[in-house]
C-alpha atoms as one frame of an Amber mdcrd trajectory, in Angstrom:
protein
 -53.148  30.048  63.644 -50.265  30.287  61.216 -50.784  29.260  57.648 -48.166
  27.244  55.877 -46.624  29.060  52.975 -45.750  26.729  50.185 -43.029  28.081
  47.931 -43.383  26.973  44.417 -40.397  27.208  42.154 -40.858  28.404  38.639
 -41.199  25.508  36.238 -38.826  25.835  33.328 -40.342  26.256  29.928 -40.123
  22.798  28.366 -40.182  24.121  24.844 -37.350  26.525  25.622 -35.207  23.752
  27.118 -35.776  21.553  24.098 -34.902  24.426  21.793 -31.628  25.033  23.636
 -30.776  21.329  23.570 -31.566  21.173  19.866 -29.361  24.170  19.164 -26.460
  22.627  21.072 -26.910  19.352  19.225 -26.948  21.197  15.901 -23.753  23.061
  16.807 -22.064  19.808  17.791 -23.089  18.113  14.544 -21.901  21.143  12.599
 -18.508  21.027  14.344 -18.206  17.320  13.571 -19.235  17.960   9.980 -16.603
  20.673   9.576 -14.001  18.395  11.150 -15.013  15.556   8.837 -14.847  17.825
   5.787 -11.434  19.079   6.842 -10.196  15.517   7.305 -11.566  14.513   3.903
  -9.841  17.490   2.283  -6.515  16.621   3.900  -6.921  12.957   2.992  -7.691
  13.857  -0.620  -4.621  16.080  -0.763  -2.400  13.344   0.689  -3.829  10.694
  -1.638  -3.327  12.903  -4.688   0.313  13.452  -3.734   0.733   9.723  -3.098
  -0.765   8.910  -6.505   1.767  11.160  -8.214   4.557   9.467  -6.260   3.415
   5.982  -7.294   2.966   7.020 -10.929   6.518   8.379 -10.957   7.834   5.136
  -9.430   6.030   3.104 -12.099   7.465   5.299 -14.838  11.017   4.860 -13.565
  10.576   1.127 -13.075   9.415   0.817 -16.679  12.350   2.874 -17.933  14.739
   0.735 -15.879  13.260  -2.395 -17.428  13.731  -1.064 -20.966  17.302   0.005
 -20.204  18.145  -3.451 -18.854  16.699  -5.112 -21.938  18.848  -2.838 -24.097
  21.994  -3.838 -22.234  21.251  -7.506 -22.809  21.269  -7.001 -26.560  25.095
  -6.930 -26.458  26.447 -10.473 -26.861  29.562  -9.992 -24.705  27.523  -8.625
 -21.798  25.004 -11.422 -22.154  27.690 -14.060 -21.666  28.809 -12.502 -18.384
  25.392 -12.485 -16.742  24.546 -15.502 -14.669  21.163 -17.085 -15.363  20.178
 -17.358 -11.683  21.042 -13.700 -11.102  18.929 -12.658 -14.076  15.976 -14.656
 -12.799  16.169 -13.118  -9.324  16.508  -9.609 -10.749  13.588 -10.110 -13.135
  11.326 -11.577 -10.440  12.110  -8.733  -8.048  11.433  -6.134 -10.721   8.110
  -7.625 -11.772   6.987  -7.967  -8.145   7.662  -4.272  -7.621   5.743  -3.373
 -10.772   2.805  -5.522  -9.701   2.833  -4.075  -6.186   2.936  -0.490  -7.428
   0.101  -1.095  -9.893  -2.074  -2.536  -7.111  -1.199   0.404  -4.872  -2.165
   2.859  -7.622  -5.562   1.190  -8.133  -6.219   1.273  -4.383  -5.368   4.982
  -4.191  -7.627   5.797  -7.144 -10.495   3.928  -5.459 -10.059   5.946  -2.247
  -9.903   9.214  -4.194 -13.152   8.292  -5.948 -14.852   7.530  -2.608 -13.852
  10.902  -1.180 -14.883  12.742  -4.356 -18.299  11.038  -4.335 -18.699  11.680
  -0.580 -18.782   7.969   0.223 -17.703   6.526   3.548 -14.043   5.623   3.737
 -11.500   4.887   6.415 -12.841   1.510   7.557 -10.705  -1.618   7.720 -11.591
  -3.945   4.851 -10.886  -6.967   7.083 -12.556  -6.295  10.454 -14.759  -3.321
   9.517 -13.493  -1.115  12.344 -12.704   2.532  11.681  -9.048   3.208  10.913
  -7.650   5.962  13.184  -7.314   9.325  11.459  -3.703   9.541  12.614  -2.858
   6.419  10.610  -4.719   7.653   7.519  -2.888  10.967   7.602   0.468   9.162
   7.726  -0.487   6.328   5.360  -3.366   7.787   3.307  -3.689   4.668   1.148
  -4.207   2.374   4.166  -7.257   0.100   3.879  -6.560  -2.003   6.978  -6.067
  -1.208  10.637  -2.645  -1.910  12.133  -3.486  -5.336  13.693  -5.085  -6.626
  10.468  -2.222  -5.253   8.370   0.321  -7.076  10.534  -1.582 -10.347  10.217
  -1.786  -9.912   6.444   1.964  -9.243   6.196   2.712 -12.383   8.221   0.488
 -14.423   5.933   2.074 -12.958   2.781   5.555 -13.738   4.125   4.632 -17.358
   4.812   3.114 -17.761   1.345   6.138 -16.177  -0.346   8.548 -18.374   1.608
   6.577 -21.497   0.698   6.577 -20.525  -2.993  10.325 -19.881  -2.992  11.028
 -23.193  -1.248   8.875 -25.060  -3.762  10.507 -23.245  -6.688  14.041 -23.967
  -5.443  13.393 -27.673  -4.850  11.666 -28.156  -8.197  14.154 -26.318 -10.408
  16.073 -28.529 -12.834  18.980 -27.720 -15.110  18.076 -27.953 -18.779  20.368
 -30.382 -20.681  21.990 -29.675 -24.014  23.949 -26.528 -23.218  27.577 -26.322
 -22.192  28.989 -24.079 -19.460  30.031 -21.418 -21.973  26.920 -21.542 -24.143
  23.827 -19.371 -23.988  20.379 -20.051 -25.342  18.491 -17.190 -26.977  15.387
 -18.468 -25.242  17.118 -18.402 -21.872  18.609 -14.937 -22.197  15.500 -12.807
 -22.218  15.903 -10.131 -19.606  18.184  -8.847 -16.887  16.741  -6.251 -14.614
  18.536  -3.948 -12.236  16.403  -2.275  -9.595  16.840   1.452  -9.049  17.206
   1.934  -5.300  16.595   5.682  -5.565  12.841   5.332  -5.999  12.082   2.357
  -3.742  10.562   3.186  -0.392  11.378   1.382   2.848   7.978  -0.303   2.553
   8.938  -1.743  -0.836  12.234  -3.014   0.503  10.548  -4.499   3.559   7.910
  -6.199   1.451  10.457  -7.926  -0.779  10.035 -11.643  -0.284  12.456 -13.160
   2.276  15.381 -15.058   0.887  15.832 -12.981  -2.266  18.956 -11.197  -1.073
  20.511 -14.422   0.147  19.635 -16.159  -3.105  21.195 -13.344  -5.093  24.457
 -13.505  -3.157  24.676 -17.269  -3.562  24.053 -16.955  -7.262  27.065 -14.628
  -7.780
């Protein structure tokens, strides 16, 4: 009578398997950590360069403003400048200054987060993580592309509504002839320096400004 031979396979050592799995997990986490540190370092470098760029733009905008104010001190030049053109130029200049100041504050906040090892790179609107590719191109981005587009549409509608309201409500002040100037009226004439404005700045300029400037000439 033949006896059945039961072949038993060797059971793997459970502790050894768990140790191997733990080592692999540790290696994976370490790789991700190195990748994250590398991304943070590159982001910090890009943000620092961007901060210097914005600070330089603010400096030149301020110098341009002072130069324009100096030109207006001459009486003959003051008489040649149209009031509507001065208003448009001044509004455009101040919008750029305000935008650049906000951008600088945002960049400084992101630099602080990276320096203090805080989480960054999440959209402030929807909370989703912003792709690293976008952050490397636009290091100061605080919104994902879809949310940024929606915000730009909203800003454009608000700006257009404000300009329409301002145009319809503007009245000519009585008491001054066509060849007379009021010292209170002639305050500032600003000429924007196109050399230091990025395409983003030009694209963000409120719609209707260029058309209004041409009509005012």
